[in-house]
GUDREN-246871 format. One line per 5 residues: number of its first residue (from 1); their letters; for each residue x, y, z of C-alpha. Coordinates in Angstrom, 1 decimal, padded with zeros to 4 digits. Each point is the difference from the previous one (the first is absolute). Layout:
REM residues N
NUM) a) X Y Z | ... .
END
This chain:
REM residues 273
1) mktql) -031.7 012.0 021.0 | -001.8 -003.6 -000.3 | -001.2 000.3 -003.3 | 003.5 001.5 -001.5 | 002.0 -003.1 001.8 .
6) trlls) -002.6 -002.3 -001.5 | 000.6 001.6 -003.3 | 004.2 -000.1 000.7 | -000.6 -003.9 000.9 | -002.0 -000.6 -003.5 .
11) lalva) 002.3 001.8 -001.8 | 003.0 -002.2 001.4 | -001.5 -002.9 -000.3 | -001.1 000.8 -004.1 | 003.9 001.0 -000.6 .
16) lalva) 001.2 -003.1 001.3 | -002.5 -002.2 -001.9 | 001.3 002.0 -002.7 | 003.5 -001.6 000.3 | 001.4 -002.0 -002.4 .
21) cstvp) 002.1 -002.7 000.7 | 002.5 -000.5 -002.6 | 003.0 -002.5 -000.4 | 004.1 000.9 -000.7 | 000.5 -001.8 -003.4 .
26) etgrr) 003.9 -000.3 000.9 | -001.0 -000.8 003.9 | -002.9 -001.1 000.4 | -000.2 002.2 003.0 | -004.1 000.9 000.5 .
31) qfisp) -000.3 003.5 -000.3 | -003.0 002.3 000.9 | -001.2 003.4 -002.4 | -002.6 002.3 -000.8 | -001.7 -000.7 -002.8 .
36) lista) -000.1 004.1 -000.3 | 003.6 000.0 -000.4 | -000.2 -001.5 -003.9 | 003.6 -000.4 -001.9 | -000.9 002.4 -002.9 .
41) deakm) -000.4 002.3 003.0 | 003.1 -000.8 001.7 | 001.6 000.6 -003.8 | -001.4 003.2 -000.1 | 001.5 001.0 003.1 .
46) gldaf) 003.8 -001.1 -001.0 | -000.3 001.7 -003.1 | -001.3 003.2 001.6 | 002.9 -000.1 002.4 | 002.6 -001.1 -002.5 .
51) dqikk) -001.0 002.8 -002.1 | 000.4 002.2 003.0 | 003.3 -001.6 000.8 | 001.6 001.1 -003.0 | -001.0 003.2 000.6 .
56) eekvs) 001.2 000.5 003.2 | 003.4 -002.1 -000.5 | 003.0 000.0 -002.4 | 000.4 -002.0 -002.0 | 003.2 -001.7 -000.7 .
61) tdaaa) 001.6 000.8 -003.6 | 002.7 -002.9 000.2 | -000.8 -002.1 -003.2 | 002.0 -003.2 001.1 | -001.9 -000.3 003.5 .
66) tarvk) -003.6 000.9 -001.1 | 000.9 -003.0 -002.6 | 000.8 -002.2 002.8 | -002.9 000.8 001.8 | -002.6 -000.7 -002.9 .
71) rvger) 002.0 -003.1 -000.8 | 000.3 -000.9 003.4 | -003.7 001.0 000.7 | -001.7 -001.7 -003.4 | 001.0 -003.6 000.7 .
76) iassv) -001.2 000.3 003.4 | -003.1 001.1 -001.3 | 000.1 -002.5 -002.6 | 000.2 -003.2 002.6 | -002.4 001.4 002.1 .
81) gremp) -002.7 -003.1 -001.5 | -003.0 001.7 000.2 | -001.6 003.0 -001.6 | -000.1 003.2 002.2 | -003.3 001.9 -000.8 .
86) dakwe) 000.4 003.1 -001.4 | 003.6 000.2 -000.3 | 002.0 002.3 -002.0 | 003.5 -001.3 001.1 | 002.4 003.7 -000.3 .
91) fvlfa) 003.4 -000.6 002.2 | 001.7 003.8 001.1 | 003.6 000.0 001.4 | -000.5 003.5 002.0 | 003.1 002.1 001.1 .
96) sdqvn) -000.3 000.1 003.9 | 003.3 -002.2 002.3 | -003.8 -001.2 001.5 | 001.6 -003.9 000.5 | -003.7 -001.0 -001.0 .
101) afalp) -002.5 -001.2 -002.9 | -003.5 -000.3 -000.2 | -003.0 -001.6 -001.7 | -003.6 001.7 -000.7 | -003.2 -001.5 -001.2 .
106) ggkvg) 000.4 000.0 -003.6 | 003.2 -001.3 -001.0 | 001.6 003.4 001.1 | 003.3 -000.9 001.9 | 002.3 002.1 000.9 .
111) vytgl) 003.9 000.2 001.3 | 002.6 002.1 001.6 | 003.6 000.8 -001.8 | 000.8 -001.1 003.6 | -000.7 -003.0 000.3 .
116) lklvs) 002.1 -000.8 -003.2 | 003.0 001.1 001.8 | -000.5 -002.3 002.7 | -001.3 -003.4 -002.3 | 002.8 -002.0 -001.2 .
121) sddel) -001.5 -002.2 -002.6 | -003.3 000.2 -002.4 | -000.4 -003.2 002.6 | -000.2 002.8 002.9 | -002.7 002.5 -002.0 .
126) avvvg) -002.2 -002.6 -001.4 | -000.9 -001.9 003.7 | -001.0 004.2 001.0 | -001.8 000.2 -002.7 | -001.8 -002.5 000.3 .
131) heiah) -000.4 -000.1 003.9 | -002.3 003.8 -001.1 | -001.8 -001.7 -002.8 | -000.7 -003.1 002.1 | -001.5 002.7 002.0 .
136) vtsrh) -002.3 001.2 -002.6 | -001.0 -003.4 -000.8 | -001.1 -001.0 003.1 | -002.0 003.2 000.3 | 001.7 000.8 003.5 .
141) gaerm) -001.3 003.8 -000.7 | -004.0 -001.3 -000.1 | 000.5 -002.3 002.9 | 001.6 002.7 001.8 | -002.7 002.2 -000.5 .
146) tqnqi) -002.4 -002.4 000.8 | 001.4 -000.6 003.7 | -000.2 003.8 000.6 | -003.0 000.1 -000.9 | -001.4 -002.3 002.2 .
151) anlga) 002.2 001.4 002.6 | -001.7 003.4 -000.4 | -003.0 -001.1 -000.2 | 000.3 -002.0 003.7 | 001.4 003.2 001.2 .
156) lvgsa) -003.4 001.7 -001.5 | -002.1 -002.8 002.0 | 002.3 000.0 003.3 | -000.1 003.5 000.1 | -004.4 000.1 -000.1 .
161) ylnyk) 000.3 -002.8 002.7 | 001.3 001.9 002.4 | -001.9 003.0 -000.5 | -003.2 -002.4 -000.2 | 001.9 -001.4 003.5 .
166) gvsag) 000.5 003.6 002.0 | 003.8 -000.2 -000.3 | 001.4 003.1 000.7 | 002.3 001.9 -002.7 | 003.1 -001.1 001.9 .
171) tqnll) -000.6 -003.1 000.7 | -001.1 -000.6 -003.7 | 003.1 001.6 -001.0 | 002.4 -002.0 001.7 | -002.3 -003.3 -001.5 .
176) mgayg) -000.1 000.9 -003.5 | 004.3 001.5 -000.1 | -000.2 -004.1 001.3 | -001.7 -001.4 -002.0 | 001.9 002.2 -003.4 .
181) lgaqa) 003.2 -001.7 001.5 | -001.3 -003.3 000.6 | -001.6 000.2 -003.8 | 004.1 001.0 -001.4 | 001.7 -002.5 002.0 .
186) gvllp) -002.4 -002.3 000.2 | -001.0 -000.5 -003.6 | 000.7 002.5 -002.7 | 003.7 000.0 000.7 | 000.4 -003.5 000.8 .
191) fsrah) -001.7 -000.2 -003.9 | 002.4 002.6 -001.5 | 003.1 -002.4 001.3 | -001.6 -003.6 -001.6 | -000.4 002.2 -003.1 .
196) ehead) 003.6 001.1 000.1 | 000.7 -003.8 000.3 | -002.1 -001.4 -002.3 | 001.4 002.8 -002.8 | 003.5 -001.5 001.1 .
201) kiglr) -001.1 -003.5 -001.2 | -002.6 000.9 -003.2 | 002.4 002.6 -001.0 | 003.1 -002.8 -000.4 | -001.9 -002.3 -001.4 .
206) faaqa) -000.7 002.4 -002.7 | 003.5 000.8 -000.1 | 001.3 -003.5 -000.4 | -002.9 -000.3 -003.3 | 001.5 002.6 -001.5 .
211) gydpr) 003.4 -001.7 000.3 | 001.4 002.4 002.3 | 002.0 -001.9 003.9 | -002.2 -000.6 002.8 | 002.7 000.4 002.3 .
216) agasf) 000.5 004.1 -000.9 | -002.4 000.1 002.8 | 001.7 -000.5 002.4 | 002.9 001.8 -000.6 | -001.9 002.6 -001.3 .
221) wkkms) -001.4 000.6 003.8 | 003.1 -000.4 001.2 | 001.7 002.6 -001.7 | -003.2 002.2 001.3 | 000.8 -000.9 003.7 .
226) aakng) 003.5 001.1 -000.5 | -001.4 003.4 -001.7 | -001.8 000.9 002.8 | 003.0 -000.7 002.4 | -001.1 -003.1 001.1 .
231) qqasi) -002.1 001.3 002.7 | -002.2 -002.9 001.6 | -003.4 001.2 001.1 | -001.7 -000.8 003.6 | -003.0 -001.8 001.0 .
236) lekyl) -001.9 002.6 -000.4 | 000.8 001.3 -003.0 | -000.5 -003.6 -001.6 | -003.5 -000.2 001.5 | -001.0 003.4 -001.0 .
241) sthpl) 002.0 -000.4 -003.3 | -002.2 -000.3 -003.9 | 003.4 -002.0 -001.3 | 001.9 -002.8 001.2 | 003.0 000.4 001.7 .
246) dadri) 003.0 -000.3 -002.3 | 001.4 -003.2 001.9 | -003.3 -001.3 -000.4 | -000.8 000.1 -003.9 | 003.9 -000.4 -000.6 .
251) anlek) -000.5 -003.8 002.1 | -003.0 -000.2 -001.8 | 000.9 000.6 -003.6 | 002.8 -002.0 000.4 | -002.3 -003.3 000.4 .
256) lapey) -002.6 000.8 -002.5 | 003.1 000.6 -002.8 | 000.3 -003.6 -000.3 | -003.0 -000.6 -000.7 | -000.1 001.5 -003.5 .
261) mpvye) 003.7 -000.4 -001.2 | -001.6 -003.4 -002.3 | -002.3 002.9 -001.2 | 003.3 002.4 -000.6 | 001.9 -002.6 -001.3 .
266) kaklr) -002.5 -000.7 -002.8 | -001.3 003.4 -000.9 | 003.9 001.4 -000.4 | 000.5 -002.3 -002.8 | -002.9 002.1 -001.9 .
271) ykk) 002.2 003.2 000.4 | 003.7 001.3 -000.4 | 001.1 001.5 002.7 .
END
């Protein structure tokens, strides 16, 4: 048992040593991503996932709506301002009442017709698409994968240590359950909320650089909040949620918008809206 614990501790130290520190260019935030998760691997996973989604979801036949999504999406993609490794941009409109959109590594973006029914302008559509693409450019998926790998490794080491100390099975279950909740609420979920705020900020920048009004971020989320019947989350729900509360998000977007107004005013001259 001592040998197993030693091996696990050695593995944990090696894993931590391998985690690389990088920076999100648009915000300057330092992030930790395992070098075992390459951008090429991310792109491959994104391409495979998108192919599967297109097989399972109904693609819209509305030519005008599809063209709108592609037009807005391509402008956002061109505003990123840096290379997206292995990106093969594709913008697809799916026929579904889901009020949602997503972006995957490799430049694959999906928008649902339910979202188009809610947005009242290309500006609002642009901030949503910008937000989703920002998740990809910031490698939030790889960062989350790294965090989960470290948390899982920590659980293995903790379990081996408790076994080594002769702690009973019942006590072990209680302690490991507490560890799991602590890792989720204390680390993984807050990081996810931080990712959402970061994607909001970068998404507004992408939209503004593409000539779309950054004030549309707050107006869109006010509609989203109303669509959810204005339900307010409890303190516990806020603590355990992977996303910020609507009120917090709206306030943050309203605070950020003026920062990008000069960028928008300059960029919109290049486009005929």
